[in-house]
N, C-alpha and C positions, 0 to 999 in steps of 0.2 A: 581720389581717395586714395592713401597707397595701402600698400598691400597690409604692411605690419599693420595699419589701425583696422583695416577692417578684419582680419583674425582677430583681434584683441577685441573688436567687439562683441565680435561673436562667441569668444569664451564667457565676456562679461553677459550678456544675451541669455547665452545657457546654463551658467552660475546661476544666476536668477530667477530661472524657469525652472529650475531643479530646488532651489528654497522655496519658492513659493509653494509645488507639489507636495512639497514635504511636509507643508505646516498643517494637510489635511489630515496626516497620518500620526497614529501614537509609534511609539519607540518599535516596539515589536512589529507593526505593521511595514514600517518600513524595511527593518532589518529581512522581513519575511520576500519585500518584492527583490530587494537585491540581493538577497543570496543566490538568486540563481549561479551571479557571474560576477566580475568584476568589471570586466570591459566589454562589451558586447557590441555587433554590429547590425545593422537592420537590414533584413531575409526577405524584403519584398520586392519592393521598385528602385532602382536606381534613375529613374524616370523623372525624379518627385519634382515639385516646383522650388524647394530650397536648395535641389542639387545643383551646382555649378562645377564649372571646368576651367581648368587654371591653364594659362600657355604661358611659360615661364622662356620660353627658344630650347630648348633641350628637352622636357618630359610634357606628357598631357595626365594631370592627376585628376581622379574626381574626389568630391569629399563629402560626397553623399553618405559616406560610411562614417562622416564624423556625426553626421547628426544623434539626436538623441535618444537613450536605448531605454533599457527596462531600469536600468539606474538614475534616470530621469523621469520622477514620478507623471509628471506632468504627461509624457508621453504614453504613456499607458493606459489602454482603451479605457479599464475600469468596467465592462459591461458592452450592451452593442450587440448584435448580432451574433457576429464573426465571432464576437469570445465567448458567447454563450454557446455556440456550435461548437467550439474546444471542448469546452463542460460535457456535449454531450457525445463529444470524442471520449473525454477523457472515464464517462460511464460508463459504455461499453464497453471501456478497456479493464475498468474495473469490474465488471461483470463477467468480463473471461478470464480473468485474471484470481484474485483474493475470491471472487464468486466461484470458482470450478473449487481453489483449494477447500473451502468450506462445505462444499457440498458433495466432499469426499466420504461423508459418513453414510452416503447412498450405498455406495460402491463398497464400503469396508462390510456392513451388514450383508449383501448380496451375494458378494464374494464367498464370505463365513458358513453359506451356504446353498452356493451355486457353483461356476464353474472352479475355483477355487478350493474347493471342501476341503480340499488334501492339507491345505496350508492352515498356517498356526496364524489366531488373531495377530501376532506380532511380526510375523513375515508380510502376510498383506496390509499391512499398518504402513513397511517400508517405502509401499508405493507410494500412499498419502505423503508420507514425509518427506521421501526424495522430490516429491516434486513441488513442495511448497517451498523446500532449500533449494530447489534450483529457482525457483522465481527469486528469492530475497538474494541469492549470491550472484547468479549471471546480471539482475538486475543493477548490481552494483558494479559487475563490470562492464554492462552495456554505459554507464553512465558517460565516460571521457565519447564513446562513439556517438553518443547522442549530443556531445558540446561542440561535436567537427560538425554538425547540423545534418545527422544521416536519421534523424528523427523519423521522416516516412520510410528509408527502407531498414530502419530497426522494423517498425512497424507489419509490412509488411512480409518479413521473414518469418517473425516471429508469428503473425497471424496464419499464414500459411501451416508451421511447424505444430500450431494449435489443434487447428482444420483437421492436417495432415494424422497425427497421432490421434484423434477420436473417428476416423474414421478407421483407421489401423486398429483399435481398441474392438473395435465392432467384430472382427477379425479373429481377436485372440481365443485358443482354446489354454493356456498355459499360463503356469506364472511368470514365468520368462519373456514372453510376448507381451504380457498384461505391463510387467515391469519396464518394459520399453518402449510399450507403445505410451500408457497414460502416464508414469515418473519421468523418463529421459524426455523424451519429444514437447509433448506437453508442458514441460517443466521448463523445457530450456525457452519453448514457446512464448510462457506466463512470462518470463525473467526478460525476455527481448522485450516485448510492448510494454511494463508497465513503467519502467523508466519517463517515457514519452506520456504520460496519463499524470504522471506527481510534477512531469517537470511543466509541461506546457501553459499549464492554469498559472501558475507566478509571471509570465509572461505576459500574459492577457487583463492582470487584475493588480489590484492596489489594496485599497480600503475595504472589499468587498471578495478577497483573496478567502477569507477563512469559509464564508455561506458556499462559494465556489466549489472548493475543495468541497467541503462535504457534503454538497449534493452529487457529486463526483463520487465522491468515497461511495456513497447509497449505491452504487451499481452492486460493488460486490456483496451486499446482504441483499438486492434483488436476485442476482443471480443465484447465491446459495438459497433464497429460496426458491425460487423457481426451476432450476435442474437439478432438483429433490422430486419435485412430484411432478414435475411430467416424465421424469425416469419411471418412476415407481408406479403412474398412472400408461403406460405405453408397457413396458415390458410384459407385463404378463399376456400383451391383447397381443403383441404381436410381435414379443422373445429379446433377449438382448441385444441381439447384431442388431434389427430394427430401431428400436430405442435408444440405442448409442450412436446410431443414424441420423435419426433426427435431434437431437443432441448437436452433434456436428453440422448439419445445417445450421440449424439455430447461430454458433457459432461464429459460422461462413456470414451472414447475414447482416449479421448487430458488428463484424470487426469489417463487412464491407462498408458499413457507416462511417467507423471509424476510420480508417482509410481514404475516404472520400472529400473529407470535413475537415482532420486535422493541416491543421497552415502551421509551420515557424516562422514569427515575429521577426524574432532577433537569435542570434548565432552569437557563441562569446569568440573574442579575438585570441584570444590566448587557449592553450594550452590547461586544463586542470590536473593539478598534482593528483596520482593514484596515487599514495599514502602522503602520512606525516605525522609519521612515528612519533613526535613531540605530543604530539595528542594524548596520547595516553596518562601523561602524567596530570595532565588535568583533572584534577578531583569530580569535578560535577559530568563532565563527558568519562571517567571511567565507571562512576559509579550508576551512572543510567543505561551506559552497557551490560552489566552486569546483572543489574536487576530486569534489565528486556531479555536478556538471556535467557536468568534462570523462568520470568515471568513466560516465554513463550514455550520454554522447556515443558510446562504446565496446562497452558492456558488449552489448546485442541485435544486435550482427553473427552472432552465432552462431544464436543464436534464429531470425535468417531468412533465414541464408542457409548455415545446414550441409547442411543437406536438400539442398538444389542444388549443392552442395562435392562428395558421395562421390558424387551420380549420375553429376554431368558427371564427372566422373575414374576412375568407373568403381570405386570401390574397393566401394560397396556396389550389390547390384539392386534396382530399387524395389522390390521384397517387404520386405526387410528397412531400405532407406531412411528408409520413412515413420514407423518408430516410436521414430529416435533422437528426435526432440521427444520424445517418452514417458519415453527413458531419461535427457534431460537435467531435464523437469519431477520425475522420480518421485526423482532424488536433490537437487532442489529441494525436495523434505517435509524433508530430513532437516537440511537448509542452514539451514531458516526454524524450524527446533526444538532442533538442537543448538547454534545461537552463541546464539539467546537466553537457554537455559539456562546458559552457562557466563556470559554477559556480564552476569549479575545480580550474579556472584562477582566478578569481573575487570571489566569497567566495559564497555561498548558500544563505546568507540572503539578499545579497545583489543585487541577481537576484530573489527570491523568494518578496522581498516588492513591486517592480515595476508590479512584474504579480496579485500581487493580489487586486493590485490600478488598474490596466485596468480590472480584470473579474468587480471590481463593477463600475465600467466605463461604460464598455459594457452591466450591463443590463441597467442600466437607457436610453444605446440609444435604447434597445428594444423599447421604451415606443414611441418612435417617426419611430420605422421601418413601413413601410405599404407594402410593396413592395419588390417580391420576392429574387433581388438581394441583397437588403436591411439588410433583414433577414439572408441571406445567410452567405453574406461577417460579418454581424455581431460574427453568431453562429460560423462561422470558426474561427474567432478572438478568441473568447470564451474560444473555444476549445483547442486553443494553449496555453492563460495566463493561466488558469484552469489546464491544464496537469499539468504543474509546479505543482502548488500545492499538488499536491498528490503523486510525486517523490521526493520532496524535503527534507521534511518534517525530516525525518529519518536520513540525512546526514547532519541536521540544529542542530537535539540534540546533533550528536557528535562533532558536536564544540562549544554547550552552556557547554557541559561536560568538556571540554580541559583534558588536560593531564594527571590533578590528580584527577580525578575522573572517570577515564575509565572503573573503575569495576562496576561501577554506571550507566551505558548507558543505558541496557536494563530497567532497574529500572525506570527511567527516562522518555525513552520512552512507557514506558508499560501507567504508571501512565499520562502523555499525552494523547495517544489517548483516554483509558480512560474518561478521560474529556472533549475530542473533539468530542468524539461518542453521550454523550449527547449534543449537539448542531446538530448534524445531526439527530437526535430522533425527536426531537422536530420542528428541522427548514421549512418544508417539511409540516405535518400537517398543520402548523400554518400558513403556506402561501395559505395553500388551503381554511383553514376559512376566511382568507381574502379574495379570489377570490368570495368565492359565498356569500359575503357581501357586496365587491363592485366591481372591474374587474381586469384586464389583466395589466391596467397599474402601478394600487397598489401594484401587488405583485412583480412588476419585481423592483420597488423604493424600496418596503421592501427590498428584496433578492439586490439590489444593494446597500443599507444603511447598512446591515450589513455589507454586503463583505470588503465596503470604513472600518469601521469601526474597521474591523478587521487589517485590511493595519496600520491604525496609530498603535495599539497596536504593531503588530510585526516594524513596522517604529521602535518604544522606545525600543522594544529589542533588536534593529539593534543599535541603538547608545551607548545603557547599555554595549553589549555586545564589541563594535567599539572603547569607551571610547569615543562617541560624537565625531568622526573624521572621515569625510566625506569620505578620502581616505582609506580607511584603509580594507585591504582583510578581512571579515565575514563572 
């Protein structure tokens, strides 16, 4: 058999294999799997049975790198022990990224009456906002590094910075020390590891990718629930320093699991574009980013200030108030699982629009909430609906790019996250400044208005993407 005929047969077999694999997927699911990058090479074992060596008298070439990748749907494991171990790794990455950010409210309340009591609520909130800002900004910059196959290195360095920042925080006694340890060190660390948690799952799952992503994203809610409870229980007994060190030890142990089990299955052959400026001329993409900017600018007001609200207004005593963040994040767990499940059938933008709208309305409801049952009910509902706003955007960027721009998914997502991170950076400090000048009613109105404005822009993005038709899966 000639060399040309062998290559031709291999190409035909690969094409057939890809077509067969894709018949089991919806258009959106196929897009999501192929979104990682257009061309990948296997990054596990070069000595597979299908690998062959060609000698033409001049060079020795291995063809293992031409074997099926994530673009070949049939080659994606879509389950199995190794794939679900990656979900476990991603779960703990979410646990120690968004989980830490979501838990900042416990520190906001403590700092106002503890080691930073001389600082204003706005100044203190800058620590949490820079932490969230760096998570998204550094995450977008770390994307191209991940694309080069350095996921494990990013995870190792980021894990060190998170644990180091947590341990340094235990020694802090002044504002600038806390800002550097918690805001900068932990913020950069979370940004470095977050991209691995998001990207690794798409290389191991195809039809089950929404479920796998939802399970992993639930880690942020669990972390946001457990970290405040543990800090609240330990701080009065062993002090701020040792309570913070215990949290650092939890981060060390859970991130150690992620570092041990995370395995790269494929890496892209070509570098991803860092910028794609023409994307901002695409109306659905532009509207969605504007909507996300305003949404995240107002979204975190309850996460940062609801504890202070119930304490200062006397709605709850200290023992109950410190559990309110746990309630919020527990409800957010379901907000990451259920909407993701429904989004596979109804379309992610059709789900995120009502969730954003309800998040804004619920902030307005806090203005009239003056009893324990009413506050708890609003906080639980807010946790559910806001949870979808964290877990769905990655899927939405895939749908916005569509099948013709699959090679730009990572670029579009990175630009979008970087833009949205600015809203997260300035949102809560502005909220704190409003609180100092006015009242809690004003900050709920401010956060609710921004979130509702965001829902309007996201609705425009949905109609622009769905050709202005209501009964369209978008």
